[in-house]
C-alpha positions in Angstrom: 0.0 0.0 0.0 1.5 3.3 -1.1 2.0 5.8 1.6 1.2 9.4 0.6 3.9 11.9 1.4 4.8 15.5 0.8 6.5 14.5 -2.5 3.5 12.4 -3.5 0.2 14.1 -2.3 -3.2 12.6 -2.9 -4.7 14.1 -6.0 -7.6 16.5 -5.6 -10.5 15.5 -7.7 -11.8 18.1 -10.1 -15.5 19.1 -9.7 -17.9 18.2 -12.5 -20.8 20.2 -13.8 -23.2 17.4 -13.7 -23.7 14.0 -12.0 -20.7 11.7 -12.9 -22.9 9.2 -14.8 -24.8 11.9 -16.7 -21.6 13.6 -17.7 -20.2 10.4 -19.2 -23.4 9.8 -21.2 -24.2 13.4 -22.4 -20.9 15.2 -22.6 -21.2 17.5 -25.6 -18.3 18.1 -28.0 -16.0 20.9 -27.1 -17.0 23.1 -30.0 -20.7 22.6 -29.2 -20.4 23.2 -25.4 -22.5 26.2 -24.4 -20.8 29.0 -22.5 -22.2 29.2 -19.0 -21.0 30.5 -15.6 -19.6 28.2 -13.0 -22.5 29.1 -10.6 -25.1 28.3 -13.2 -23.5 24.8 -13.7 -23.6 24.1 -9.9 -27.0 25.5 -9.2 -29.3 22.6 -8.0 -32.7 22.2 -9.4 -35.9 22.1 -7.3 -36.1 18.4 -7.8 -32.6 17.9 -6.4 -33.7 19.7 -3.2 -36.9 17.7 -2.5 -37.2 16.6 1.1 -37.0 13.0 2.1 -34.4 10.3 2.8 -33.8 9.5 -0.9 -32.6 12.9 -1.9 -30.0 12.6 -4.6 -27.6 15.1 -3.2 -27.4 13.7 0.3 -27.2 10.1 -1.0 -24.2 11.2 -3.1 -22.6 12.9 -0.1 -23.1 9.9 2.2 -21.7 7.5 -0.5 -18.1 8.3 0.3 -17.2 8.1 -3.4 -14.9 10.9 -4.2 -16.6 11.8 -7.5 -20.0 11.7 -5.9 -19.0 13.9 -3.0 -17.3 16.4 -5.3 -20.5 16.6 -7.4 -22.8 17.1 -4.4 -20.8 19.6 -2.3 -20.7 22.6 -4.7 -24.4 22.3 -5.3 -25.2 22.2 -1.6 -23.0 25.3 -1.1 -25.1 27.2 -3.6 -28.4 25.8 -2.2 -27.4 26.9 1.3 -26.7 30.4 0.1 -29.4 31.0 -2.6 -32.3 28.7 -1.6 -32.7 29.5 2.1 -36.4 29.0 1.7 -36.1 25.3 1.1 -32.7 24.5 2.6 -33.8 23.0 5.9 -31.9 20.3 7.7 -35.1 18.9 9.2 -36.3 18.0 5.7 -33.4 15.5 5.2 -32.4 12.5 7.3 -29.0 12.8 9.0 -28.1 15.9 6.9 -25.9 17.3 9.7 -24.2 13.9 10.2 -23.4 13.7 6.5 -21.9 17.2 6.5 -19.9 16.5 9.6 -18.1 13.4 8.1 -15.4 15.2 6.2 -14.7 17.8 8.9 -14.3 14.9 11.3 -11.8 13.2 9.0 -9.9 16.5 8.7 -10.0 16.9 12.5 -8.5 13.4 13.0 -5.7 14.4 10.7 -5.1 17.5 12.7 -5.1 15.5 16.0 -2.5 13.2 14.6 -0.4 16.2 13.4 -0.8 17.8 16.8 0.4 14.6 18.5 3.3 14.5 16.1 4.3 18.0 17.1 3.9 17.3 20.7 6.3 14.3 20.4 8.8 16.6 18.5 8.6 19.1 21.3 9.1 16.5 24.0 12.5 15.7 22.5 13.7 19.2 23.4 12.6 20.8 20.1 15.5 19.2 18.2 14.2 17.8 14.9 16.5 14.7 14.4 16.1 11.3 13.0 15.5 9.7 16.4 12.6 12.1 17.2 11.1 11.5 13.7 11.3 7.8 14.2 9.6 8.0 17.6 6.8 10.2 16.1 6.3 7.9 13.1 6.2 5.0 15.4 3.5 6.6 17.5 1.5 7.7 14.4 2.1 5.2 11.6 1.6 6.3 8.0 0.7 9.8 9.0 0.2 12.5 6.5 -2.1 15.3 5.5 -4.6 14.8 2.6 -5.4 18.1 0.8 -8.5 16.6 -0.6 -9.9 15.9 2.9 -9.2 19.5 4.0 -10.8 20.9 0.8 -14.0 18.8 1.3 -14.1 19.6 5.0 -13.9 23.3 4.2 -16.7 23.0 1.7 -18.8 21.1 4.2 -18.2 23.7 6.9 -19.1 26.4 4.4 -22.5 24.7 3.9 -23.0 24.4 7.6 -22.0 28.0 8.1 -24.5 29.2 5.5 -27.2 27.0 7.0 -26.8 28.4 10.6 -27.9 31.8 9.5 -31.4 30.3 9.7 -32.3 29.6 13.4 -34.1 26.4 12.5 -31.0 24.9 11.0 -28.8 26.1 13.9 -31.2 24.4 16.3 -31.2 21.2 14.2 -27.3 21.2 14.4 -27.5 21.6 18.2 -29.9 18.6 18.4 -27.5 16.7 16.2 -24.8 17.3 18.8 -22.6 19.3 16.4 -21.4 21.2 19.5 -19.4 18.1 20.5 -17.4 18.5 17.2 -16.8 22.1 18.1 -15.6 21.3 21.5 -13.3 18.6 20.2 -11.9 20.8 17.5 -11.1 23.8 19.8 -9.6 21.4 22.3 -6.5 21.2 20.1 -3.4 22.8 21.5 -3.6 26.6 21.4 -0.4 27.1 19.5 -1.4 24.5 17.0 -4.8 26.1 16.4 -3.0 29.3 15.5 -0.8 27.5 13.1 -3.8 25.9 11.4 -5.6 29.2 11.3 -2.5 30.7 9.6 -2.2 28.1 6.9 -6.0 27.4 6.5 -8.0 30.4 7.6 -11.1 29.6 5.7 -12.3 26.5 7.7 -11.4 28.1 11.0 -13.5 31.2 10.1 -16.4 28.9 9.1 -16.2 27.2 12.5 -16.2 30.5 14.4 -19.2 31.8 12.5 -21.0 28.5 13.3 -20.2 29.1 17.0 -21.6 32.6 16.8 -24.8 31.4 15.0 -25.3 28.4 17.4 -24.6 30.5 20.5 -28.2 30.6 21.8 -28.5 26.8 21.4 -25.3 25.8 23.2 -25.7 24.0 26.5 -24.4 25.5 29.7 -21.7 23.0 30.6 -18.0 23.1 31.4 -17.1 22.5 27.8 -19.1 25.5 26.6 -17.6 27.6 29.4 -14.1 26.5 28.4 -14.7 27.3 24.7 -16.2 30.8 25.3 -14.1 32.0 28.3 -10.8 30.3 27.7 -10.1 29.2 24.1 -11.7 32.1 22.2 -10.1 34.8 24.5 -6.7 33.1 24.1 -7.2 33.1 20.3 -8.2 36.7 20.4 -5.0 37.6 22.3 -2.6 35.5 20.3 -3.9 35.9 16.7 -2.9 38.6 14.3 -5.6 37.7 11.8 -8.0 40.6 11.5 -10.7 38.4 10.0 -10.6 36.0 12.9 -10.7 38.9 15.4 -13.8 40.3 13.7 -15.6 37.0 14.2 -14.4 36.2 17.7 -15.1 39.6 19.3 -18.9 39.5 18.7 -19.0 36.1 20.5 -17.1 37.4 23.4 -19.3 40.5 23.6 -22.3 38.3 24.1 -20.5 36.1 26.5 -19.0 38.6 28.9 -22.2 40.6 28.9 -23.7 37.8 31.0 -22.4 37.6 34.6 -22.9 33.8 34.8 -19.8 33.1 32.8 -16.4 32.8 34.4 -14.0 35.7 33.9 -11.7 35.7 30.9 -8.0 34.6 31.2 -5.5 36.9 32.9 -4.2 39.6 30.7 -7.2 39.5 28.3 -8.7 42.8 29.4 -5.3 44.5 29.4 -4.7 43.2 25.9 -8.0 44.7 24.7 -7.1 48.1 26.3 -3.7 47.9 24.6 -5.3 47.2 21.2 -7.2 50.5 21.2 -4.0 52.4 21.6 -2.4 51.1 18.4 -5.0 52.7 16.0 -6.7 49.5 14.8 -9.0 49.5 11.8 -12.4 51.1 12.4 -14.4 47.9 12.4 -12.0 46.3 14.9 -11.9 49.4 17.1 -15.7 49.5 17.4 -15.8 45.8 18.4 -13.1 46.2 21.0 -15.0 49.2 22.5 -18.2 47.3 22.4 -16.6 44.5 24.4 -15.1 47.0 26.9 -18.5 48.8 27.2 -20.2 45.4 28.0 -17.6 44.6 30.6 -17.1 48.0 32.3 -20.5 48.1 34.2 -19.6 44.8 35.9 -17.6 45.3 39.1 -15.1 42.4 38.6 -14.1 43.5 35.1 -14.1 47.2 35.9 -11.9 46.5 38.9 -9.4 44.8 36.6 -9.3 47.8 34.3 -9.0 50.3 37.2 -6.2 48.1 38.8 -4.0 48.3 35.6 -1.0 50.5 36.2 -1.5 52.0 32.7 -5.1 52.9 33.5 -4.4 56.7 33.3 -3.1 56.3 29.8 -6.0 54.1 28.8 -8.5 56.6 30.2 -6.9 59.4 28.1 -7.2 57.2 25.0 -10.9 56.6 25.8 -11.5 60.3 26.2 -9.6 61.0 23.0 -12.0 58.6 21.2 -14.9 60.7 22.3 -13.9 63.0 19.4 -13.7 60.1 16.9 -14.9 61.2 13.4 -16.4 64.4 14.8 -17.2 67.1 12.3 -18.5 70.7 12.9 -22.1 71.1 12.0 -24.6 73.9 12.1 -27.8 72.9 14.0 -31.0 74.7 14.5 -33.1 73.6 17.4 -36.3 75.0 19.1 -35.9 76.4 22.6 -36.9 74.1 25.5 -40.6 74.0 26.2 -40.3 75.9 29.5 -38.6 78.7 27.6 -40.9 78.8 24.6 -42.7 82.1 24.4 -46.4 82.8 23.9 -47.7 85.7 21.8 -48.9 88.9 23.4 -50.4 91.9 21.6 -47.8 94.6 21.0 -49.2 97.9 22.3 -47.1 99.8 19.8 -48.4 97.9 16.8 -50.9 99.4 14.3 -53.6 97.0 15.4 -53.2 97.8 19.1 -53.3 101.5 18.4 -56.4 101.1 16.1 -58.2 99.1 18.8 -57.3 101.7 21.4 -58.7 104.4 19.2 -61.9 102.2 18.7 -62.3 101.9 22.4 -61.8 105.7 22.8 -64.4 106.4 20.2 -66.8 103.9 21.8 -66.6 105.9 25.1 -67.1 109.1 23.2 -70.1 107.6 21.4 -71.7 106.6 24.7 -71.3 110.2 26.0 -72.6 111.8 22.8 -75.6 109.5 22.8 -76.7 110.8 26.1 -76.3 114.4 24.8 -78.4 113.8 21.7 -81.9 115.5 21.5 -83.7 112.2 21.3 -82.4 111.5 24.8 -83.3 115.1 25.9 -79.8 116.3 25.7 -78.4 119.6 24.4 -77.2 118.1 21.2 -73.8 117.2 19.8 -72.2 119.7 17.4 -69.2 118.0 15.9 -67.7 118.6 12.5 -68.1 115.7 10.2 -66.4 114.6 7.0 -67.6 114.4 3.4 -66.5 110.8 2.8 -65.8 107.7 4.7 -62.4 107.7 6.6 -59.6 105.4 5.7 -59.5 102.6 8.2 -56.3 100.8 9.4 -55.4 97.6 7.7 -55.9 95.5 10.8 -59.4 96.9 11.3 -60.3 96.2 7.7 -59.2 92.5 8.0 -61.2 92.1 11.1 -64.4 93.6 9.5 -64.0 91.6 6.3 -63.8 88.4 8.3 -67.0 89.1 10.3 -70.6 88.0 9.5 -73.8 90.0 9.6 -75.2 91.7 11.5 -72.1 92.1 13.6 -70.1 93.2 10.5 -72.2 96.2 9.5 -72.6 97.4 13.1 -68.9 97.4 13.8 -68.3 99.1 10.4 -70.7 101.8 11.4 -68.9 102.3 14.7 -65.6 102.8 12.9 -66.9 105.0 10.2 -69.6 107.3 11.7 -70.1 109.6 14.6 -73.0 111.5 16.2 -73.7 115.0 15.0 -77.0 116.9 15.6 -76.8 119.1 12.5 -75.8 116.3 10.1 -78.2 114.8 7.6 -76.5 111.8 5.8 -78.2 110.7 2.6 -79.2 107.1 2.7 -77.8 106.6 -0.8 -74.4 107.9 0.3 -74.6 105.6 3.4 -75.4 102.5 1.1 -72.6 103.4 -1.3 -70.1 103.6 1.5 -71.2 100.2 2.8 -71.1 98.6 -0.7 -67.6 100.1 -1.5 -66.0 98.9 1.7 -67.3 95.3 1.6 -66.8 94.7 -2.1 -63.3 93.4 -1.2 -62.5 89.7 -2.2 -61.6 89.0 1.4 -65.2 89.5 2.5 -66.6 86.2 3.7 -70.4 86.9 3.5 -72.6 88.5 0.9 -73.7 92.1 1.2 -77.0 93.1 2.8 -79.6 95.0 0.9 -79.8 98.8 1.5 -83.0 98.5 3.6 -81.4 95.8 5.8 -78.3 97.8 6.4 -80.3 101.0 7.2 -82.3 99.0 9.8 -79.0 98.1 11.6 -78.3 101.9 12.1 -80.8 101.9 15.0 -78.7 99.2 16.6 -75.4 100.9 16.1 -76.6 104.4 16.8 -79.8 104.5 18.7 -80.0 108.3 18.7 -79.8 108.5 14.9 -83.0 108.3 12.9 -83.8 107.3 9.3 -86.4 109.7 7.8 -87.7 111.8 4.9 -86.2 115.2 4.9 -86.9 118.4 2.7 -84.0 120.7 2.0 -84.1 124.5 1.7 -85.3 124.1 -2.0 -88.1 121.9 -0.9 -86.6 118.7 -2.4 -87.5 115.6 -0.4 -84.7 113.2 0.4 -84.2 110.0 2.4 -81.6 110.7 5.1 -80.2 109.5 8.4 -80.5 112.4 10.8 -77.9 112.8 13.6 -75.2 110.8 11.8 -72.2 111.8 9.8 -68.8 110.5 8.6 -66.1 110.6 11.1 -63.7 113.4 10.4 -60.2 112.2 10.6 -57.6 109.6 9.5 -55.3 107.1 11.1 -52.8 110.0 11.6 -55.3 112.1 13.5 -56.1 109.2 15.7 -52.4 108.5 16.2 -51.7 112.1 17.3 -54.9 112.4 19.4 -54.3 113.8 22.9 -55.1 111.3 25.7 -54.4 113.7 28.6 -57.0 113.3 31.3 -60.2 115.3 30.5 -58.8 116.9 27.4 -61.5 119.1 25.7 -60.0 118.8 22.2 -58.4 115.5 21.6 -58.4 115.6 17.7 -56.5 118.3 15.8 -52.8 117.6 15.8 -51.2 116.0 12.8 -47.6 115.6 13.9 -45.6 115.4 17.2 -44.8 119.1 17.3 -48.5 120.1 17.1 -49.4 117.6 19.8 -46.6 118.8 22.1 -47.7 122.4 21.5 -51.3 121.5 22.3 -50.3 119.7 25.6 -48.1 122.6 26.7 -50.8 125.3 26.1 -53.8 123.3 27.2 -52.6 121.1 30.1 -49.3 122.5 31.4 -50.3 126.1 32.1 -50.0 125.2 35.8 -47.1 122.8 36.1 -48.6 119.4 37.3 -46.8 117.2 39.8 -47.8 113.9 38.2 -48.2 112.8 34.6 -51.8 112.8 33.2 -51.2 111.0 29.9 -53.6 108.1 29.7 -53.1 105.9 32.8 -49.6 107.1 33.5 -49.2 108.7 36.9 -45.4 109.1 37.2 -44.2 111.6 39.7 -42.4 113.9 39.6 -43.5 115.0 36.1 -41.3 116.7 33.5 -41.4 117.6 29.9 -38.7 115.1 29.2 -41.0 112.4 30.5 -43.8 113.7 28.3 -41.7 113.2 25.2 -41.6 109.5 25.9 -45.4 109.4 25.3 -45.6 111.2 22.1 -45.8 109.1 18.9 -43.0 109.4 16.3 -43.6 111.3 13.1 -43.3 108.2 10.9 -45.3 105.1 11.6 -42.7 102.5 12.8 -42.7 99.0 11.3 -43.4 97.0 14.5 -44.8 93.4 14.8 -48.4 92.9 15.8 -47.3 90.5 18.7 -44.3 90.1 20.9 -43.1 86.9 22.7 -43.6 86.8 26.5 -43.0 84.2 29.1 -45.6 81.5 29.6 -45.9 82.4 33.3 -46.7 86.1 32.6 -50.2 87.5 32.0 -51.1 88.2 28.4 -51.5 91.9 29.1 -48.0 92.2 30.6 -47.0 94.6 27.9 -50.0 96.9 28.6 -48.8 97.5 32.2 -46.9 100.6 33.2 -44.1 98.5 34.8 -41.0 99.1 32.8 -38.3 97.7 35.2 -37.6 94.3 36.8 -38.8 92.4 33.8 -37.1 89.2 32.6 -34.9 89.6 29.5 -36.9 89.5 26.3 -37.5 86.1 24.7 -36.9 85.1 21.1 -39.8 85.3 18.7 -42.1 82.3 18.6 -40.7 80.8 15.4 -37.1 81.7 16.1 -34.7 78.8 16.3 -31.5 78.5 18.3 -28.4 78.3 16.1 -25.3 76.4 17.3 -22.1 75.1 15.8 -21.6 71.7 17.4 -19.2 68.8 16.9 -21.2 65.9 15.5 -20.1 62.3 16.0 -21.7 59.2 14.5 -25.5 58.9 15.0 -28.1 56.4 13.7 -31.3 57.1 11.7 -33.1 58.3 14.8 -30.3 60.8 15.6 -29.2 58.7 18.6 -25.4 58.4 19.3 -23.7 55.3 18.0 -20.3 54.2 16.8 -16.8 54.5 18.4 -17.5 57.7 20.3 -20.7 56.4 21.9 -19.1 53.1 23.0 -16.1 55.0 24.5 -18.6 57.1 26.5 -20.4 54.0 27.7 -17.0 52.5 28.8 -16.1 55.7 30.7 -19.5 55.7 32.4 -19.2 52.1 33.5 -15.7 52.7 34.9 -16.7 55.9 36.7 -19.7 54.3 38.3 -17.7 51.4 39.6 -15.0 53.6 40.9 -17.6 55.6 42.8 -18.9 52.3 44.3 -15.3 51.4 45.3 -14.9 54.8 47.0 -18.2 54.4 48.8 -17.4 50.9 49.9 -14.1 52.0 51.4 -16.0 53.8 54.2 -13.4 56.4 55.1 -15.0 57.0 58.5 -14.1 53.5 59.6 -10.5 53.4 58.2 -8.0 52.7 60.9 -10.5 51.0 63.3 -9.9 47.5 64.7 -12.5 44.8 64.5 -13.4 45.3 68.2 -13.8 49.0 67.6 -16.0 48.5 64.6 -18.3 46.1 66.6 -18.5 48.5 69.5 -19.5 51.3 67.1 -22.0 49.1 65.4 -23.5 48.1 68.7 -23.8 51.8 69.8 -25.6 52.7 66.5 -27.9 49.7 67.0 -28.8 50.9 70.5 -29.7 54.3 69.2 -31.9 52.7 66.5 -33.7 50.0 68.6 -33.2 51.0 72.2 -32.1 48.6 74.9 -32.0 45.6 74.9 -30.9 45.1 71.2 -32.7 42.2 69.5 -30.2 39.3 69.2 -31.4 38.3 65.7 -31.1 41.8 64.4 -27.5 42.0 65.8 -26.7 38.7 64.2 -28.1 39.7 60.8 -26.1 42.9 60.9 -22.9 41.0 61.8 -23.5 38.7 58.8 -24.0 41.7 56.5 -20.8 43.2 58.0 -18.8 40.1 57.3 -20.1 39.9 53.8 -19.3 43.5 53.1 -15.8 43.0 54.6 -15.3 40.1 52.2 -16.2 42.2 49.3 -14.0 45.0 50.5 -11.0 42.5 50.6 -11.6 42.0 46.8 -11.9 45.7 46.3 -9.3 48.1 45.0 -6.5 48.9 47.4 -6.1 52.5 48.5 -3.2 53.2 46.2 -4.9 51.9 43.0 -8.2 53.6 43.9 -6.5 57.0 44.4 -4.6 56.5 41.2 -7.8 55.9 39.2 -9.5 58.8 40.9 -6.6 61.1 40.0 -6.8 59.8 36.4 -10.5 60.9 36.2 -9.6 64.3 37.7 -6.9 64.8 35.0 -9.4 64.3 32.1 -12.3 66.0 33.7 -11.8 69.3 31.8 -11.5 67.4 28.5 -14.7 65.5 29.2 -16.4 68.8 30.0 -15.4 70.1 26.6 -17.0 67.1 25.0 -20.2 67.7 27.0 -20.4 71.3 26.0 -19.6 70.9 22.3 -20.9 67.4 21.2 -24.2 67.6 19.4 -24.9 63.8 19.2 -26.0 63.5 22.8 -22.9 62.0 24.4 -23.4 64.4 27.4 -26.2 62.1 28.6 -23.7 59.3 29.2 -20.8 61.3 30.8 -22.5 62.7 33.9 -20.7 60.3 36.2 -17.2 61.4 35.0 -17.3 64.6 37.0 -17.0 65.6 40.6 -13.9 63.7 41.8 
């Protein structure tokens, strides 16, 4: 029997596009062979994937015939990748066992090779003829078959693709594939790294299988050894980036659960060291994710804080808070408590117009009592020849009203009482029609008779009647009513001094000031009489603050005020001790912030976020260590502590102290003392505390400038 050797390797069978028998019968001539892709030739048909024990692909795989196996494996690879809807291990009998056959053969070769190397090492590392003879005697006819490794790799690739479906991963667990994993990773650590260096693909397939089968692994010592010893050692010793990117997610899930034993000594320090050598972004994020999962747990955090290089590692973590940050302009609304509400601006056109309307309403009430119809002396006021121009704000309000309120309010703004006035009803109707012919009017116009009927409501002292002029011509008029004589300017420059006999007349600030000085300041008053102002002492300088400007200022109709203030706050005479003015209602706050990575919902993510979580976990555990140290009891002996505890208990319960309570507190004291023995020593605790003090200012800069929300996770890093 020929023995394969390195000079005479076992031939690797070339894969065929079809079944071996079909290819021999139907192989076309080379010139007539259609051009097709390799994947198209290996793609299995639906018939080849039918469920049941007589499936053609699985029968070929279990046959052990090299040609049959090489025909089935490529098709199963494509099926496991492209036909996930039908690729289900539960549909085929012993599918996992069939796929495990070639990896098991490869593992047996690796075990023989590992035993061979162990024998070589036992001879002092000297590779001589005697050692080789001993090794070959222990493992007769040993060699590596490349075909076995190739078929094992393909089988593992099929299993890897299948485990992305949880049903297949569960089926593999039920088929005890985990025992193969435990056996494989039980190989010597150095030898595993050697195999991973020369054959990385099958090792990566196995690691992906471990990751996908994680939730189905049993909690037993073999699982604990694989997850907390073998994989951490591989992560520390390997320099293969691809292997690290697969191992670290498994370890993140493992050490996020407190039931697992701690990792090997030096593992956490190695992870901290890796972040200082500027690893690739994907690896850096996984390392920080692992540290962020371990930092909240006291045991792991204590290991990090105990490290003599912790101050340097903490500076690196703080530096990573700026990872990939970019300046960005952001516009945000003010906080709800500081959002303003709108209040009427007393200096706006609308406010001034409403104030004039209220003043005319008061005058109208007084004039009504003086009309002859109410046995008064009469009202003799000069009236205009046409309707006055109303302010824009008053126009918009009138156009938006409905009848009869609309016509009544229009009359109040347009007409005044006058005993000697006789207003033609036609003129009255034309004024109404012209004003409400605007497209903004929301309701149709009333007829002339309906509008004239509303005059009795708006002006009870006026009367619609038939009147004959001096030539004897009879006309329909409204007696006692005339157009208001004045404009918006005359209203703006109206005098509002108390009991002014001539409010209308001034057309500019100079005329108004001259009127006030001649009419009201003949005898110097002690207090101001302008409107509701009663400031004392009074001066002309103060009077000038009341006079309107010559030109109408462009001011907003409303101003923002605090929500806690009354809506008429701007109408009050108080001009001091007010809060600073708020931004307008629609005004946004503009900031230039440093943006780190965020997700679609604008929540922080990525390297900077994981660094912040790691810092938070370390800070919280350090605070717990400081609190557990109980500085007030440092230096006391056990007898002194017991005496102090007894004294405190007497104050709490009185005499005599319940024995059971005292015993429970002693047990708690012993438990706390046991935890304190495992806590950080004073020197290491103060060193970690000083490290946080040293980076406090830099962390504060991140809190003040970061716009991704890292400040929410860094609050525990202050106050040392």
